[in-house]
C-alpha positions in Angstrom: -2.0 -6.5 -2.9 1.2 -5.0 -4.5 0.7 -3.9 -8.1 3.1 -2.5 -10.8 2.9 -1.0 -14.2 6.1 -2.5 -15.8 5.8 -1.0 -19.3 4.8 2.6 -18.2 8.5 3.5 -17.7 9.5 2.2 -21.1 6.4 3.3 -23.2 4.8 6.0 -21.0 1.8 6.0 -18.9 -0.6 6.6 -21.6 0.5 3.6 -23.8 -2.1 1.0 -24.2 0.3 -1.7 -22.8 1.1 0.3 -19.7 -1.5 -1.3 -17.5 -1.3 -2.2 -13.7 -0.5 -5.8 -13.0 -0.9 -7.6 -9.7 2.6 -8.4 -8.3 2.0 -10.2 -5.0 -0.7 -10.8 -2.4 0.1 -9.2 1.0 -0.9 -12.6 2.7 2.3 -14.2 1.1 4.4 -11.5 2.9 2.9 -12.1 6.4 2.2 -8.5 7.4 0.1 -9.5 10.4 -2.5 -7.4 12.0 -0.7 -4.8 14.1 -3.3 -2.1 14.5 -0.7 0.6 15.2 0.9 -0.1 11.8 -2.5 0.0 10.1 -3.3 3.2 11.9 -0.2 5.0 10.8 -0.2 3.8 7.3 -4.0 3.7 6.4 -5.9 5.3 9.3 -7.6 2.1 10.2 -8.6 1.6 13.9 -6.6 4.8 14.6 -7.0 5.3 18.3 -3.3 6.1 18.4 -3.6 9.5 16.7 -1.3 8.9 13.8 -1.7 11.2 10.7 -2.2 8.4 8.1 -0.2 8.3 4.9 -3.0 7.2 2.7 -6.6 7.1 4.1 -9.8 6.2 2.3 -8.6 6.9 -1.2 -10.7 4.1 -2.5 -10.0 1.5 -5.1 -8.1 3.0 -8.0 -10.0 3.0 -11.2 -7.3 1.4 -13.3 -6.6 -1.7 -10.9 -5.4 -4.8 -12.4 -8.0 -7.5 -13.3 -6.6 -9.9 -10.6 -6.8 -7.3 -7.9 -10.4 -6.2 -8.9 -11.4 -10.0 -8.8 -9.8 -10.4 -5.3 -11.6 -7.2 -4.1 -15.0 -8.4 -5.5 -14.5 -11.9 -4.1 -14.0 -10.2 -0.7 -17.4 -8.6 -1.1 -16.4 -5.4 -2.9 -17.4 -2.0 -1.5 -20.3 -3.6 0.3 -18.1 -5.5 2.7 -14.7 -3.7 2.6 -14.0 -0.6 4.3 -10.9 1.6 4.5 -10.1 0.9 0.9 -7.0 2.8 -0.1 -3.7 2.7 -2.0 -0.3 4.3 -1.7 2.7 4.2 -4.3 6.4 3.7 -3.6 7.2 7.4 -4.3 4.9 8.4 -1.6 6.2 5.8 1.0 9.8 6.8 0.2 9.1 10.5 0.8 7.1 9.8 4.1 8.4 11.1 7.4 9.1 7.8 9.2 10.0 9.6 12.4 6.6 11.2 12.8 4.9 9.9 16.0 1.4 9.2 17.1 -0.5 11.5 19.4 1.3 10.3 22.5 4.8 10.8 20.9 5.8 7.3 21.8 5.3 5.4 18.5 6.9 6.5 15.4 6.0 5.2 11.8 9.3 3.5 11.7 8.9 1.7 14.9 5.5 0.3 14.0 5.8 -0.2 10.3 9.3 0.5 9.2 12.4 -1.5 8.5 12.7 -4.4 11.1 9.0 -4.7 11.5 6.6 -7.3 10.0 6.1 -4.7 7.2 9.8 -5.0 6.0 9.1 -7.8 3.4 6.4 -5.6 1.9 8.8 -2.6 1.6 11.5 -4.9 0.2 9.3 -6.1 -2.7 8.0 -2.6 -3.4 11.5 -1.1 -3.4 12.8 -3.8 -5.8 9.9 -3.4 -8.2 10.3 0.5 -7.9 14.0 0.2 -8.9 13.0 -1.9 -12.0 9.8 0.0 -13.0 9.9 3.5 -11.3 8.6 4.4 -7.8 5.3 6.0 -9.3 4.6 2.6 -11.1 4.4 0.5 -8.0 1.5 0.8 -5.4 0.1 -1.1 -2.5 -3.8 -1.5 -2.5 -5.5 -2.4 0.7 -9.0 -2.9 2.2 -10.3 -4.1 5.5 -13.3 -5.9 6.9 
């Protein structure tokens, strides 16, 4: 799920109204299940040898109520693994030309523009332009 903190840019991160809000579920953006993309982004099923961008960070303490409910409905920490998150600032700063262990797949070719992840990046980029890159994040977990 993509989350954002719309009022953090206006009022500051410590303001009581600057809370994370669920923006859109990834299932609506049809990211698919390409394991090379999941490996390079989150370290899941990483037989490819990518250096993941955000591996096993866990569920952020300050997730939105809607995201927490979705996570718990999935089975929570008992049934989910690889739970992690990454914000737009980190994604924008990533080396998208970095390759897997074999040198044949780059981040860009498996999860960059032109891949099935492009709609996710489009939504996050738009929200980051509105609310700030550090106030937009992607939270994921796997079974």
